[in-house]
N, CA and C atoms as a LAMMPS dump frame, in Angstrom:
ITEM: TIMESTEP
0
ITEM: NUMBER OF ATOMS
414
ITEM: BOX BOUNDS ff ff ff
-5.0000000000000000e+02 5.0000000000000000e+02
-5.0000000000000000e+02 5.0000000000000000e+02
-5.0000000000000000e+02 5.0000000000000000e+02
ITEM: ATOMS id mol type element x y z
1 1 1 N 375.934 -157.051 -87.509
2 1 2 C 375.777 -155.669 -87.9
3 1 3 C 376.433 -155.447 -89.253
4 2 1 N 375.733 -154.676 -90.118
5 2 2 C 376.256 -154.41 -91.449
6 2 3 C 377.41 -153.42 -91.393
7 3 1 N 378.309 -153.587 -92.339
8 3 2 C 379.424 -152.653 -92.462
9 3 3 C 378.938 -151.371 -93.127
10 4 1 N 379.407 -150.235 -92.659
11 4 2 C 379.115 -148.947 -93.274
12 4 3 C 380.443 -148.243 -93.541
13 5 1 N 380.396 -147.262 -94.422
14 5 2 C 381.603 -146.488 -94.728
15 5 3 C 382.11 -145.774 -93.485
16 6 1 N 383.401 -145.44 -93.505
17 6 2 C 383.986 -144.7 -92.378
18 6 3 C 383.347 -143.326 -92.208
19 7 1 N 382.75 -142.802 -93.269
20 7 2 C 382.161 -141.456 -93.211
21 7 3 C 380.689 -141.481 -92.831
22 8 1 N 380.142 -142.643 -92.551
23 8 2 C 378.729 -142.763 -92.241
24 8 3 C 378.51 -143.436 -90.901
25 9 1 N 377.332 -143.211 -90.338
26 9 2 C 376.923 -143.839 -89.088
27 9 3 C 375.591 -144.537 -89.324
28 10 1 N 375.514 -145.786 -88.988
29 10 2 C 374.275 -146.542 -89.121
30 10 3 C 373.347 -146.182 -87.963
31 11 1 N 372.087 -145.836 -88.294
32 11 2 C 371.122 -145.395 -87.292
33 11 3 C 369.833 -146.189 -87.455
34 12 1 N 369.256 -146.593 -86.345
35 12 2 C 367.942 -147.221 -86.362
36 12 3 C 366.937 -146.134 -86.003
37 13 1 N 365.907 -146.019 -86.836
38 13 2 C 364.938 -144.942 -86.653
39 13 3 C 363.533 -145.524 -86.664
40 14 1 N 362.754 -145.213 -85.654
41 14 2 C 361.371 -145.676 -85.56
42 14 3 C 360.466 -144.567 -86.088
43 15 1 N 359.614 -144.892 -87.073
44 15 2 C 358.722 -143.913 -87.694
45 15 3 C 357.283 -144.415 -87.675
46 16 1 N 356.33 -143.49 -87.627
47 16 2 C 354.94 -143.911 -87.819
48 16 3 C 354.779 -144.489 -89.23
49 17 1 N 353.896 -145.451 -89.392
50 17 2 C 353.725 -146.122 -90.684
51 17 3 C 353.387 -145.155 -91.803
52 18 1 N 352.524 -144.169 -91.509
53 18 2 C 352.133 -143.211 -92.547
54 18 3 C 353.339 -142.392 -93.032
55 19 1 N 354.178 -141.962 -92.093
56 19 2 C 355.36 -141.187 -92.459
57 19 3 C 356.337 -142.048 -93.245
58 20 1 N 356.505 -143.277 -92.838
59 20 2 C 357.374 -144.215 -93.56
60 20 3 C 356.901 -144.377 -94.997
61 21 1 N 355.598 -144.531 -95.17
62 21 2 C 355.034 -144.705 -96.515
63 21 3 C 355.269 -143.459 -97.376
64 22 1 N 355.077 -142.271 -96.791
65 22 2 C 355.304 -141.026 -97.53
66 22 3 C 356.758 -140.893 -97.959
67 23 1 N 357.667 -141.168 -97.033
68 23 2 C 359.097 -141.056 -97.353
69 23 3 C 359.504 -142.059 -98.427
70 24 1 N 358.992 -143.255 -98.331
71 24 2 C 359.316 -144.296 -99.308
72 24 3 C 358.769 -143.92 -100.685
73 25 1 N 357.544 -143.406 -100.721
74 25 2 C 356.923 -143.024 -101.992
75 25 3 C 357.646 -141.843 -102.632
76 26 1 N 358.012 -140.852 -101.832
77 26 2 C 358.687 -139.684 -102.402
78 26 3 C 360.157 -139.948 -102.68
79 27 1 N 360.706 -141 -102.078
80 27 2 C 362.115 -141.348 -102.319
81 27 3 C 362.371 -141.851 -103.721
82 28 1 N 361.329 -142.437 -104.334
83 28 2 C 361.462 -142.929 -105.703
84 28 3 C 362.59 -143.931 -105.862
85 29 1 N 363.334 -143.79 -106.955
86 29 2 C 364.424 -144.725 -107.26
87 29 3 C 365.542 -144.664 -106.229
88 30 1 N 365.74 -143.501 -105.655
89 30 2 C 366.836 -143.338 -104.693
90 30 3 C 366.521 -143.988 -103.348
91 31 1 N 365.248 -144.149 -103.057
92 31 2 C 364.857 -144.885 -101.869
93 31 3 C 364.622 -144.049 -100.629
94 32 1 N 364.15 -144.724 -99.621
95 32 2 C 363.773 -144.106 -98.371
96 32 3 C 364.972 -143.473 -97.66
97 33 1 N 366.078 -144.159 -97.587
98 33 2 C 367.248 -143.64 -96.868
99 33 3 C 367.721 -142.323 -97.463
100 34 1 N 367.79 -142.265 -98.795
101 34 2 C 368.223 -141.034 -99.439
102 34 3 C 367.235 -139.905 -99.169
103 35 1 N 365.944 -140.236 -99.169
104 35 2 C 364.92 -139.224 -98.903
105 35 3 C 365.056 -138.677 -97.481
106 36 1 N 365.291 -139.538 -96.516
107 36 2 C 365.473 -139.103 -95.126
108 36 3 C 366.711 -138.22 -95.024
109 37 1 N 367.816 -138.643 -95.645
110 37 2 C 369.056 -137.836 -95.63
111 37 3 C 368.823 -136.45 -96.215
112 38 1 N 368.2 -136.393 -97.401
113 38 2 C 367.983 -135.105 -98.072
114 38 3 C 367.076 -134.192 -97.25
115 39 1 N 366.032 -134.757 -96.659
116 39 2 C 365.126 -133.927 -95.857
117 39 3 C 365.807 -133.416 -94.588
118 40 1 N 366.616 -134.231 -93.962
119 40 2 C 367.347 -133.774 -92.773
120 40 3 C 368.342 -132.677 -93.145
121 41 1 N 369.086 -132.883 -94.231
122 41 2 C 370.049 -131.873 -94.665
123 41 3 C 369.343 -130.562 -95.004
124 42 1 N 368.223 -130.651 -95.697
125 42 2 C 367.456 -129.457 -96.046
126 42 3 C 366.987 -128.724 -94.798
127 43 1 N 366.585 -129.47 -93.774
128 43 2 C 366.121 -128.815 -92.542
129 43 3 C 367.256 -128.036 -91.882
130 44 1 N 368.483 -128.564 -91.924
131 44 2 C 369.616 -127.83 -91.362
132 44 3 C 369.928 -126.594 -92.195
133 45 1 N 369.846 -126.72 -93.514
134 45 2 C 370.081 -125.567 -94.383
135 45 3 C 369.024 -124.496 -94.156
136 46 1 N 367.787 -124.918 -93.954
137 46 2 C 366.707 -123.975 -93.674
138 46 3 C 366.949 -123.268 -92.34
139 47 1 N 367.416 -124.02 -91.331
140 47 2 C 367.744 -123.413 -90.042
141 47 3 C 368.761 -122.294 -90.223
142 48 1 N 369.745 -122.494 -91.097
143 48 2 C 370.781 -121.483 -91.32
144 48 3 C 370.216 -120.234 -91.976
145 49 1 N 369.212 -120.398 -92.83
146 49 2 C 368.689 -119.232 -93.529
147 49 3 C 367.727 -118.431 -92.678
148 50 1 N 367.109 -119.058 -91.691
149 50 2 C 366.155 -118.321 -90.876
150 50 3 C 366.69 -117.982 -89.496
151 51 1 N 367.854 -118.492 -89.154
152 51 2 C 368.39 -118.168 -87.842
153 51 3 C 368.882 -116.735 -87.813
154 52 1 N 368.786 -116.101 -86.643
155 52 2 C 369.227 -114.725 -86.544
156 52 3 C 370.682 -114.571 -86.965
157 53 1 N 370.938 -113.605 -87.797
158 53 2 C 372.299 -113.317 -88.227
159 53 3 C 372.743 -114.065 -89.462
160 54 1 N 371.966 -115.054 -89.914
161 54 2 C 372.363 -115.787 -91.106
162 54 3 C 372.366 -114.852 -92.3
163 55 1 N 373.401 -114.876 -93.09
164 55 2 C 373.485 -114.057 -94.285
165 55 3 C 374.012 -112.658 -94.046
166 56 1 N 374.291 -112.289 -92.794
167 56 2 C 374.837 -110.968 -92.504
168 56 3 C 376.357 -111.058 -92.596
169 57 1 N 376.944 -110.244 -93.461
170 57 2 C 378.381 -110.33 -93.715
171 57 3 C 379.235 -109.775 -92.581
172 58 1 N 378.856 -108.635 -92.029
173 58 2 C 379.663 -107.998 -91
174 58 3 C 379.552 -108.764 -89.684
175 59 1 N 380.679 -109.207 -89.098
176 59 2 C 380.597 -110.02 -87.877
177 59 3 C 379.985 -109.292 -86.686
178 60 1 N 380.22 -107.992 -86.546
179 60 2 C 379.628 -107.252 -85.43
180 60 3 C 378.116 -107.16 -85.586
181 61 1 N 377.671 -106.923 -86.813
182 61 2 C 376.233 -106.856 -87.056
183 61 3 C 375.593 -108.231 -86.892
184 62 1 N 376.289 -109.271 -87.323
185 62 2 C 375.783 -110.636 -87.16
186 62 3 C 375.602 -110.949 -85.67
187 63 1 N 376.57 -110.553 -84.835
188 63 2 C 376.451 -110.757 -83.387
189 63 3 C 375.265 -109.974 -82.828
190 64 1 N 375.096 -108.742 -83.308
191 64 2 C 373.978 -107.908 -82.846
192 64 3 C 372.643 -108.565 -83.198
193 65 1 N 372.506 -109.024 -84.436
194 65 2 C 371.258 -109.665 -84.873
195 65 3 C 371.002 -110.923 -84.044
196 66 1 N 372.057 -111.678 -83.765
197 66 2 C 371.914 -112.855 -82.914
198 66 3 C 371.467 -112.491 -81.509
199 67 1 N 372.032 -111.409 -80.964
200 67 2 C 371.658 -110.942 -79.63
201 67 3 C 370.183 -110.545 -79.595
202 68 1 N 369.75 -109.821 -80.617
203 68 2 C 368.346 -109.411 -80.695
204 68 3 C 367.441 -110.642 -80.776
205 69 1 N 367.814 -111.604 -81.6
206 69 2 C 367.016 -112.828 -81.728
207 69 3 C 366.935 -113.599 -80.431
208 70 1 N 368.06 -113.7 -79.721
209 70 2 C 368.054 -114.413 -78.438
210 70 3 C 367.222 -113.678 -77.398
211 71 1 N 367.285 -112.343 -77.411
212 71 2 C 366.48 -111.556 -76.469
213 71 3 C 364.991 -111.783 -76.723
214 72 1 N 364.593 -111.75 -77.984
215 72 2 C 363.181 -111.966 -78.325
216 72 3 C 362.749 -113.384 -77.954
217 73 1 N 363.602 -114.359 -78.227
218 73 2 C 363.256 -115.751 -77.908
219 73 3 C 363.142 -115.956 -76.4
220 74 1 N 364.05 -115.334 -75.629
221 74 2 C 363.99 -115.465 -74.17
222 74 3 C 362.705 -114.863 -73.63
223 75 1 N 362.34 -113.708 -74.148
224 75 2 C 361.119 -113.046 -73.693
225 75 3 C 359.878 -113.865 -74.071
226 76 1 N 359.921 -114.494 -75.248
227 76 2 C 358.786 -115.306 -75.708
228 76 3 C 358.605 -116.569 -74.873
229 77 1 N 359.633 -116.941 -74.112
230 77 2 C 359.49 -118.104 -73.228
231 77 3 C 358.583 -117.786 -72.044
232 78 1 N 358.483 -116.493 -71.673
233 78 2 C 357.71 -116.14 -70.488
234 78 3 C 356.49 -115.256 -70.762
235 79 1 N 356.431 -114.66 -71.966
236 79 2 C 355.278 -113.834 -72.339
237 79 3 C 354.835 -114.16 -73.758
238 80 1 N 353.549 -114.129 -73.983
239 80 2 C 353.003 -114.38 -75.309
240 80 3 C 353.319 -113.2 -76.233
241 81 1 N 353.879 -113.456 -77.423
242 81 2 C 354.143 -112.356 -78.362
243 81 3 C 352.878 -111.658 -78.86
244 82 1 N 351.724 -112.224 -78.573
245 82 2 C 350.469 -111.596 -79.009
246 82 3 C 350.025 -110.47 -78.071
247 83 1 N 350.711 -110.298 -76.938
248 83 2 C 350.3 -109.251 -76.001
249 83 3 C 351.188 -108.014 -76.139
250 84 1 N 350.616 -106.853 -75.857
251 84 2 C 351.361 -105.594 -75.966
252 84 3 C 352.541 -105.553 -75.013
253 85 1 N 352.403 -106.147 -73.837
254 85 2 C 353.48 -106.124 -72.852
255 85 3 C 354.758 -106.73 -73.422
256 86 1 N 354.62 -107.833 -74.171
257 86 2 C 355.777 -108.472 -74.805
258 86 3 C 356.538 -107.456 -75.653
259 87 1 N 355.813 -106.735 -76.503
260 87 2 C 356.448 -105.794 -77.432
261 87 3 C 357.019 -104.584 -76.715
262 88 1 N 356.353 -104.145 -75.649
263 88 2 C 356.885 -103.031 -74.866
264 88 3 C 358.196 -103.433 -74.184
265 89 1 N 358.204 -104.62 -73.575
266 89 2 C 359.41 -105.101 -72.898
267 89 3 C 360.533 -105.344 -73.909
268 90 1 N 360.181 -105.933 -75.057
269 90 2 C 361.191 -106.167 -76.083
270 90 3 C 361.751 -104.845 -76.602
271 91 1 N 360.886 -103.856 -76.78
272 91 2 C 361.338 -102.539 -77.23
273 91 3 C 362.359 -101.932 -76.281
274 92 1 N 362.088 -102.032 -74.976
275 92 2 C 363.026 -101.493 -73.984
276 92 3 C 364.333 -102.283 -73.965
277 93 1 N 364.226 -103.601 -74.097
278 93 2 C 365.437 -104.424 -74.143
279 93 3 C 366.273 -104.073 -75.372
280 94 1 N 365.606 -103.906 -76.511
281 94 2 C 366.325 -103.557 -77.74
282 94 3 C 366.977 -102.183 -77.62
283 95 1 N 366.297 -101.246 -76.985
284 95 2 C 366.877 -99.914 -76.79
285 95 3 C 368.18 -100.015 -76
286 96 1 N 368.213 -100.867 -74.98
287 96 2 C 369.429 -101.045 -74.18
288 96 3 C 370.524 -101.741 -74.997
289 97 1 N 370.145 -102.746 -75.779
290 97 2 C 371.113 -103.444 -76.629
291 97 3 C 371.702 -102.471 -77.648
292 98 1 N 370.849 -101.647 -78.241
293 98 2 C 371.312 -100.65 -79.218
294 98 3 C 372.222 -99.631 -78.54
295 99 1 N 371.865 -99.205 -77.337
296 99 2 C 372.675 -98.233 -76.595
297 99 3 C 374.093 -98.765 -76.368
298 100 1 N 374.209 -100.024 -75.981
299 100 2 C 375.521 -100.633 -75.766
300 100 3 C 376.31 -100.68 -77.075
301 101 1 N 375.67 -101.068 -78.161
302 101 2 C 376.356 -101.152 -79.449
303 101 3 C 376.706 -99.771 -79.987
304 102 1 N 375.838 -98.804 -79.774
305 102 2 C 376.104 -97.434 -80.232
306 102 3 C 377.339 -96.879 -79.529
307 103 1 N 377.501 -97.178 -78.248
308 103 2 C 378.647 -96.679 -77.481
309 103 3 C 379.967 -97.225 -78.033
310 104 1 N 379.932 -98.394 -78.646
311 104 2 C 381.14 -99.011 -79.2
312 104 3 C 381.42 -98.573 -80.636
313 105 1 N 380.456 -97.929 -81.274
314 105 2 C 380.553 -97.619 -82.706
315 105 3 C 381.324 -96.323 -82.96
316 106 1 N 381.778 -96.17 -84.195
317 106 2 C 382.443 -94.935 -84.623
318 106 3 C 381.417 -93.81 -84.696
319 107 1 N 381.846 -92.568 -84.399
320 107 2 C 380.883 -91.467 -84.325
321 107 3 C 380.332 -90.989 -85.668
322 108 1 N 380.984 -91.277 -86.782
323 108 2 C 380.501 -90.751 -88.059
324 108 3 C 379.969 -91.872 -88.945
325 109 1 N 379.122 -91.512 -89.888
326 109 2 C 378.546 -92.486 -90.809
327 109 3 C 379.614 -92.963 -91.785
328 110 1 N 379.68 -94.265 -91.98
329 110 2 C 380.575 -94.846 -92.98
330 110 3 C 379.718 -95.683 -93.921
331 111 1 N 379.472 -95.161 -95.093
332 111 2 C 378.623 -95.874 -96.055
333 111 3 C 379.456 -96.871 -96.842
334 112 1 N 378.815 -97.948 -97.231
335 112 2 C 379.446 -98.898 -98.139
336 112 3 C 379.37 -98.313 -99.542
337 113 1 N 380.094 -98.918 -100.465
338 113 2 C 380.009 -98.47 -101.858
339 113 3 C 378.574 -98.61 -102.362
340 114 1 N 377.91 -99.686 -101.981
341 114 2 C 376.512 -99.88 -102.373
342 114 3 C 375.64 -98.785 -101.783
343 115 1 N 375.918 -98.378 -100.543
344 115 2 C 375.156 -97.32 -99.9
345 115 3 C 375.291 -96.008 -100.636
346 116 1 N 376.506 -95.694 -101.107
347 116 2 C 376.712 -94.46 -101.871
348 116 3 C 375.884 -94.471 -103.148
349 117 1 N 375.823 -95.627 -103.794
350 117 2 C 375.063 -95.735 -105.041
351 117 3 C 373.562 -95.646 -104.757
352 118 1 N 373.092 -96.359 -103.734
353 118 2 C 371.662 -96.456 -103.469
354 118 3 C 371.085 -95.228 -102.768
355 119 1 N 371.846 -94.625 -101.862
356 119 2 C 371.327 -93.501 -101.088
357 119 3 C 371.838 -92.148 -101.566
358 120 1 N 372.794 -92.153 -102.472
359 120 2 C 373.34 -90.887 -102.952
360 120 3 C 374.39 -90.337 -102.013
361 121 1 N 374.834 -89.117 -102.28
362 121 2 C 375.929 -88.548 -101.501
363 121 3 C 375.492 -88.027 -100.136
364 122 1 N 374.23 -87.691 -99.982
365 122 2 C 373.759 -87.211 -98.683
366 122 3 C 373.138 -88.367 -97.92
367 123 1 N 373.772 -88.712 -96.853
368 123 2 C 373.301 -89.834 -96.035
369 123 3 C 372.56 -89.292 -94.828
370 124 1 N 371.282 -89.003 -95.009
371 124 2 C 370.492 -88.506 -93.891
372 124 3 C 369.986 -89.681 -93.063
373 125 1 N 369.736 -89.422 -91.795
374 125 2 C 369.189 -90.452 -90.917
375 125 3 C 367.817 -90.887 -91.413
376 126 1 N 367.037 -89.931 -91.959
377 126 2 C 365.698 -90.253 -92.472
378 126 3 C 365.779 -91.246 -93.622
379 127 1 N 366.736 -91.029 -94.538
380 127 2 C 366.906 -91.943 -95.667
381 127 3 C 367.34 -93.324 -95.185
382 128 1 N 368.219 -93.356 -94.194
383 128 2 C 368.688 -94.633 -93.658
384 128 3 C 367.554 -95.391 -92.974
385 129 1 N 366.724 -94.667 -92.215
386 129 2 C 365.586 -95.299 -91.534
387 129 3 C 364.601 -95.851 -92.563
388 130 1 N 364.31 -95.073 -93.581
389 130 2 C 363.391 -95.535 -94.632
390 130 3 C 363.936 -96.784 -95.315
391 131 1 N 365.23 -96.793 -95.58
392 131 2 C 365.878 -97.957 -96.226
393 131 3 C 365.771 -99.182 -95.324
394 132 1 N 366.029 -99.004 -94.017
395 132 2 C 365.955 -100.125 -93.072
396 132 3 C 364.536 -100.674 -92.965
397 133 1 N 363.551 -99.771 -92.916
398 133 2 C 362.16 -100.233 -92.816
399 133 3 C 361.724 -100.965 -94.074
400 134 1 N 362.155 -100.473 -95.214
401 134 2 C 361.826 -101.17 -96.471
402 134 3 C 362.472 -102.554 -96.487
403 135 1 N 363.691 -102.654 -96.016
404 135 2 C 364.385 -103.953 -95.965
405 135 3 C 363.777 -104.914 -94.982
406 136 1 N 363.138 -104.383 -93.92
407 136 2 C 362.535 -105.253 -92.92
408 136 3 C 361.288 -105.94 -93.44
409 137 1 N 360.758 -105.463 -94.529
410 137 2 C 359.522 -106.036 -95.096
411 137 3 C 359.786 -107.071 -96.166
412 138 1 N 361.029 -107.383 -96.429
413 138 2 C 361.36 -108.369 -97.489
414 138 3 C 360.951 -109.753 -97.083
């Protein structure tokens, strides 16, 4: 067995010939191993950017987003997201999740400095809803 650095683990990987050829060709001078490493690392980084709660600074909101994502994923295990029933059930589940979080929240609006700049001094619920819906389309 070949020696490897203390920071590395030697792995034997079985690949289809076509995939091996693609990885070797795209690896260029750095080679197949480097190409496999970079693609695996990129896949983990991509998982972080698309996972629920990734990029949310506030820990309570990050937990909430994660809870919503897990609820939707659990429901999708038993119902097709293409059916209305899925969305109706998810809507009711989200209403309950929101109700629990609302009960724990402070009673008055606390805007961030960015919120004061973007929404102005009057923080109406309508303006907040419009802002949230616009952000959901990004």
